[in-house]
A tleap script that builds the chain and sets N, CA, C and O, in Angstrom:
source leaprc.protein.ff14SB
mol = sequence {
  NMET PHE THR PHE GLN ASN ALA LYS LEU ILE
  VAL ARG ALA ALA LEU ALA TYR ALA GLN ILE
  LEU PRO THR ILE GLY LEU LYS GLN GLY PRO
  ARG GLU CYS HIE GLU LEU SER LYS GLN LEU
  LEU SER THR CYS GLY PRO LEU PHE VAL HIE
  TRP GLU ASN GLU TYR GLY GLN LEU LEU ASP
  PRO ALA CGLU
}
set mol.1.N position { -4.254 -4.470 -34.691 }
set mol.1.CA position { -3.084 -4.962 -34.028 }
set mol.1.C position { -2.647 -4.415 -32.433 }
set mol.1.O position { -2.582 -5.197 -31.485 }
set mol.2.N position { -2.390 -3.085 -32.329 }
set mol.2.CA position { -2.225 -2.528 -31.188 }
set mol.2.C position { -3.162 -1.508 -30.950 }
set mol.2.O position { -3.146 -0.401 -31.488 }
set mol.3.N position { -4.147 -1.999 -29.958 }
set mol.3.CA position { -5.323 -1.087 -29.695 }
set mol.3.C position { -4.675 -0.654 -28.364 }
set mol.3.O position { -3.652 -1.118 -27.861 }
set mol.4.N position { -5.729 0.644 -27.740 }
set mol.4.CA position { -5.573 1.078 -26.586 }
set mol.4.C position { -5.746 0.252 -25.585 }
set mol.4.O position { -5.023 0.366 -24.596 }
set mol.5.N position { -6.610 -0.611 -25.641 }
set mol.5.CA position { -6.924 -1.569 -24.643 }
set mol.5.C position { -5.809 -2.732 -24.467 }
set mol.5.O position { -5.803 -3.484 -23.492 }
set mol.6.N position { -4.930 -2.791 -25.450 }
set mol.6.CA position { -4.030 -4.087 -25.106 }
set mol.6.C position { -2.910 -3.529 -24.854 }
set mol.6.O position { -2.051 -4.197 -24.279 }
set mol.7.N position { -2.609 -1.970 -25.278 }
set mol.7.CA position { -1.598 -1.268 -24.441 }
set mol.7.C position { -1.903 -1.063 -23.023 }
set mol.7.O position { -1.030 -1.200 -22.165 }
set mol.8.N position { -3.076 -0.747 -22.754 }
set mol.8.CA position { -3.494 -0.854 -21.090 }
set mol.8.C position { -3.162 -2.037 -20.538 }
set mol.8.O position { -2.234 -1.947 -19.735 }
set mol.9.N position { -3.605 -3.110 -20.697 }
set mol.9.CA position { -3.061 -4.151 -20.256 }
set mol.9.C position { -1.757 -4.703 -20.006 }
set mol.9.O position { -1.399 -5.283 -18.981 }
set mol.10.N position { -0.942 -4.419 -21.248 }
set mol.10.CA position { 0.356 -4.377 -20.880 }
set mol.10.C position { 1.180 -3.325 -20.046 }
set mol.10.O position { 2.290 -3.710 -19.680 }
set mol.11.N position { 0.843 -2.210 -19.738 }
set mol.11.CA position { 1.148 -1.324 -18.996 }
set mol.11.C position { 0.616 -1.518 -17.667 }
set mol.11.O position { 1.253 -1.033 -16.732 }
set mol.12.N position { -0.411 -2.127 -17.446 }
set mol.12.CA position { -0.915 -2.515 -16.142 }
set mol.12.C position { -0.214 -3.435 -15.454 }
set mol.12.O position { 0.056 -3.310 -14.259 }
set mol.13.N position { 0.256 -4.804 -16.453 }
set mol.13.CA position { 0.994 -5.648 -15.801 }
set mol.13.C position { 2.161 -5.432 -15.591 }
set mol.13.O position { 2.732 -6.128 -14.752 }
set mol.14.N position { 2.993 -4.228 -16.404 }
set mol.14.CA position { 4.368 -3.724 -15.992 }
set mol.14.C position { 4.192 -2.988 -14.625 }
set mol.14.O position { 4.890 -3.211 -13.636 }
set mol.15.N position { 3.170 -2.079 -14.692 }
set mol.15.CA position { 3.413 -1.266 -13.174 }
set mol.15.C position { 2.900 -2.257 -11.815 }
set mol.15.O position { 3.139 -1.982 -10.639 }
set mol.16.N position { 2.088 -3.551 -12.338 }
set mol.16.CA position { 1.993 -4.538 -11.164 }
set mol.16.C position { 3.231 -5.202 -10.779 }
set mol.16.O position { 3.499 -5.445 -9.602 }
set mol.17.N position { 4.095 -5.541 -11.897 }
set mol.17.CA position { 5.226 -6.134 -11.316 }
set mol.17.C position { 6.013 -5.283 -10.747 }
set mol.17.O position { 6.787 -5.763 -9.919 }
set mol.18.N position { 6.075 -3.767 -10.996 }
set mol.18.CA position { 7.049 -2.925 -10.626 }
set mol.18.C position { 6.515 -2.771 -8.966 }
set mol.18.O position { 7.267 -2.561 -8.015 }
set mol.19.N position { 5.378 -2.894 -8.914 }
set mol.19.CA position { 4.802 -2.986 -7.323 }
set mol.19.C position { 5.034 -4.179 -6.306 }
set mol.19.O position { 5.351 -4.201 -5.117 }
set mol.20.N position { 4.743 -5.196 -7.271 }
set mol.20.CA position { 4.743 -6.505 -6.409 }
set mol.20.C position { 6.013 -7.113 -6.065 }
set mol.20.O position { 6.129 -7.700 -4.990 }
set mol.21.N position { 7.402 -6.984 -7.247 }
set mol.21.CA position { 8.698 -7.235 -6.747 }
set mol.21.C position { 9.073 -6.726 -5.648 }
set mol.21.O position { 9.222 -7.363 -4.606 }
set mol.22.N position { 9.276 -5.396 -5.812 }
set mol.22.CA position { 9.856 -4.860 -4.638 }
set mol.22.C position { 9.205 -4.815 -3.170 }
set mol.22.O position { 9.729 -4.670 -2.065 }
set mol.23.N position { 7.985 -4.979 -3.530 }
set mol.23.CA position { 7.240 -5.389 -1.940 }
set mol.23.C position { 7.539 -6.476 -1.443 }
set mol.23.O position { 7.666 -6.578 -0.223 }
set mol.24.N position { 7.754 -7.752 -2.457 }
set mol.24.CA position { 8.144 -9.072 -1.581 }
set mol.24.C position { 9.836 -8.887 -1.511 }
set mol.24.O position { 10.269 -9.646 -0.645 }
set mol.25.N position { 10.680 -8.279 -2.019 }
set mol.25.CA position { 11.768 -7.914 -2.079 }
set mol.25.C position { 12.050 -7.292 -0.433 }
set mol.25.O position { 13.037 -7.680 0.191 }
set mol.26.N position { 11.052 -6.280 0.179 }
set mol.26.CA position { 11.033 -5.983 1.308 }
set mol.26.C position { 10.556 -6.911 2.418 }
set mol.26.O position { 10.698 -6.662 3.615 }
set mol.27.N position { 10.041 -7.885 1.974 }
set mol.27.CA position { 9.399 -8.934 3.081 }
set mol.27.C position { 10.345 -9.990 3.198 }
set mol.27.O position { 10.801 -10.330 4.289 }
set mol.28.N position { 10.748 -10.674 1.811 }
set mol.28.CA position { 11.519 -11.527 1.928 }
set mol.28.C position { 12.838 -11.865 1.496 }
set mol.28.O position { 13.546 -12.841 1.745 }
set mol.29.N position { 13.059 -10.588 0.617 }
set mol.29.CA position { 14.401 -10.821 -0.143 }
set mol.29.C position { 15.219 -10.238 1.154 }
set mol.29.O position { 14.871 -9.786 2.245 }
set mol.30.N position { 16.645 -10.500 0.417 }
set mol.30.CA position { 18.118 -10.418 1.383 }
set mol.30.C position { 18.077 -9.111 1.532 }
set mol.30.O position { 17.601 -8.278 0.760 }
set mol.31.N position { 18.658 -8.936 2.680 }
set mol.31.CA position { 18.713 -7.190 3.340 }
set mol.31.C position { 19.399 -6.321 2.378 }
set mol.31.O position { 19.133 -5.122 2.452 }
set mol.32.N position { 20.341 -6.763 1.377 }
set mol.32.CA position { 20.835 -5.853 0.553 }
set mol.32.C position { 19.997 -5.372 -0.485 }
set mol.32.O position { 20.266 -4.401 -1.193 }
set mol.33.N position { 18.918 -6.113 -0.565 }
set mol.33.CA position { 17.827 -5.726 -1.773 }
set mol.33.C position { 16.972 -4.478 -1.158 }
set mol.33.O position { 16.677 -3.508 -1.856 }
set mol.34.N position { 16.539 -4.615 0.453 }
set mol.34.CA position { 15.728 -3.701 0.815 }
set mol.34.C position { 15.869 -2.234 0.525 }
set mol.34.O position { 14.779 -1.664 0.468 }
set mol.35.N position { 17.186 -1.276 0.277 }
set mol.35.CA position { 17.129 -0.191 -0.406 }
set mol.35.C position { 16.724 0.042 -1.470 }
set mol.35.O position { 15.938 0.983 -1.578 }
set mol.36.N position { 17.095 -0.699 -2.616 }
set mol.36.CA position { 16.608 -0.888 -3.560 }
set mol.36.C position { 15.142 -0.937 -3.848 }
set mol.36.O position { 14.551 -0.096 -4.525 }
set mol.37.N position { 14.524 -2.127 -3.206 }
set mol.37.CA position { 13.052 -2.009 -2.896 }
set mol.37.C position { 12.456 -0.745 -2.403 }
set mol.37.O position { 11.444 -0.339 -2.974 }
set mol.38.N position { 12.919 -0.118 -1.485 }
set mol.38.CA position { 12.403 1.366 -0.961 }
set mol.38.C position { 12.561 2.269 -1.955 }
set mol.38.O position { 11.813 3.241 -1.846 }
set mol.39.N position { 13.267 2.272 -2.864 }
set mol.39.CA position { 13.782 3.253 -3.922 }
set mol.39.C position { 12.714 3.320 -4.855 }
set mol.39.O position { 12.162 4.367 -5.194 }
set mol.40.N position { 12.350 1.835 -5.390 }
set mol.40.CA position { 11.831 1.687 -6.353 }
set mol.40.C position { 10.383 2.009 -5.869 }
set mol.40.O position { 9.661 2.640 -6.641 }
set mol.41.N position { 9.998 1.703 -4.897 }
set mol.41.CA position { 8.397 2.058 -4.580 }
set mol.41.C position { 8.334 3.491 -4.487 }
set mol.41.O position { 7.687 4.097 -5.342 }
set mol.42.N position { 8.824 4.016 -3.713 }
set mol.42.CA position { 9.143 5.356 -3.708 }
set mol.42.C position { 8.867 6.333 -4.923 }
set mol.42.O position { 8.030 7.233 -4.988 }
set mol.43.N position { 9.976 5.837 -6.061 }
set mol.43.CA position { 9.896 6.310 -7.119 }
set mol.43.C position { 8.925 6.184 -7.969 }
set mol.43.O position { 8.576 7.135 -8.669 }
set mol.44.N position { 8.278 4.844 -8.037 }
set mol.44.CA position { 6.805 4.472 -8.760 }
set mol.44.C position { 5.938 4.847 -8.064 }
set mol.44.O position { 4.852 4.875 -8.643 }
set mol.45.N position { 5.922 5.213 -6.872 }
set mol.45.CA position { 4.493 5.411 -6.059 }
set mol.45.C position { 3.683 6.540 -6.885 }
set mol.45.O position { 2.476 6.324 -6.988 }
set mol.46.N position { 4.172 7.686 -7.472 }
set mol.46.CA position { 3.126 8.380 -8.120 }
set mol.46.C position { 2.451 7.789 -9.157 }
set mol.46.O position { 1.297 8.047 -9.498 }
set mol.47.N position { 3.382 6.788 -9.775 }
set mol.47.CA position { 2.904 6.150 -11.090 }
set mol.47.C position { 1.775 5.332 -10.676 }
set mol.47.O position { 0.799 5.463 -11.415 }
set mol.48.N position { 1.626 4.521 -9.700 }
set mol.48.CA position { 0.706 3.897 -9.136 }
set mol.48.C position { -0.761 4.458 -8.765 }
set mol.48.O position { -1.849 3.913 -8.953 }
set mol.49.N position { -0.493 5.606 -8.230 }
set mol.49.CA position { -1.554 6.606 -7.572 }
set mol.49.C position { -1.934 6.719 -9.144 }
set mol.49.O position { -2.872 5.986 -9.457 }
set mol.50.N position { -1.589 7.208 -9.800 }
set mol.50.CA position { -2.074 8.013 -10.977 }
set mol.50.C position { -2.602 6.512 -11.871 }
set mol.50.O position { -3.445 6.625 -12.761 }
set mol.51.N position { -2.182 5.553 -11.624 }
set mol.51.CA position { -3.070 4.568 -12.646 }
set mol.51.C position { -4.295 4.436 -12.065 }
set mol.51.O position { -5.301 4.475 -12.773 }
set mol.52.N position { -4.385 4.249 -10.592 }
set mol.52.CA position { -5.449 3.870 -9.864 }
set mol.52.C position { -6.586 4.693 -10.107 }
set mol.52.O position { -7.707 4.276 -10.400 }
set mol.53.N position { -6.174 6.130 -9.944 }
set mol.53.CA position { -7.093 7.112 -10.415 }
set mol.53.C position { -7.430 7.320 -11.368 }
set mol.53.O position { -8.467 7.978 -11.452 }
set mol.54.N position { -6.682 6.835 -12.735 }
set mol.54.CA position { -7.162 7.048 -14.355 }
set mol.54.C position { -8.165 5.803 -14.473 }
set mol.54.O position { -9.386 5.782 -14.624 }
set mol.55.N position { -7.379 4.942 -14.370 }
set mol.55.CA position { -8.093 3.578 -14.823 }
set mol.55.C position { -8.778 2.440 -13.928 }
set mol.55.O position { -9.443 1.515 -14.395 }
set mol.56.N position { -8.474 2.679 -12.382 }
set mol.56.CA position { -9.044 1.400 -11.665 }
set mol.56.C position { -7.890 0.506 -11.027 }
set mol.56.O position { -6.714 0.632 -11.371 }
set mol.57.N position { -8.238 -0.228 -10.257 }
set mol.57.CA position { -7.247 -0.801 -9.743 }
set mol.57.C position { -5.970 -1.494 -10.290 }
set mol.57.O position { -5.899 -1.935 -11.437 }
set mol.58.N position { -5.013 -1.551 -9.418 }
set mol.58.CA position { -3.589 -2.002 -10.298 }
set mol.58.C position { -3.687 -3.458 -10.127 }
set mol.58.O position { -3.564 -4.340 -10.977 }
set mol.59.N position { -3.913 -3.536 -8.970 }
set mol.59.CA position { -3.727 -5.050 -8.650 }
set mol.59.C position { -5.005 -5.935 -8.187 }
set mol.59.O position { -5.664 -5.416 -7.286 }
set mol.60.N position { -5.414 -7.075 -8.621 }
set mol.60.CA position { -6.543 -7.620 -8.467 }
set mol.60.C position { -6.505 -7.962 -6.912 }
set mol.60.O position { -5.489 -8.328 -6.321 }
set mol.61.N position { -7.588 -7.813 -6.415 }
set mol.61.CA position { -7.521 -8.516 -4.474 }
set mol.61.C position { -7.252 -9.771 -4.619 }
set mol.61.O position { -7.416 -10.486 -5.608 }
set mol.62.N position { -6.679 -10.103 -3.217 }
set mol.62.CA position { -6.123 -11.338 -2.851 }
set mol.62.C position { -7.621 -12.220 -2.657 }
set mol.62.O position { -8.640 -11.893 -2.049 }
set mol.63.N position { -7.278 -13.550 -3.484 }
set mol.63.CA position { -8.648 -14.262 -2.723 }
set mol.63.C position { -8.488 -15.110 -1.544 }
set mol.63.O position { -9.474 -15.614 -1.007 }
savepdb mol mol.pdb
quit
């Protein structure tokens, strides 16, 4: 049912979205969203680093 590998995929997807969406918000979003995007990226930054150190790449390379 719930295995470590399944949980790992779900957490990776959640962290990837937590990194992707604020990054896009900074580039293309309305000015009102920039501060929130910066805050989300700085708050979640240590989680991204920990994931990459522990499990490998968070985001797949762009093709």
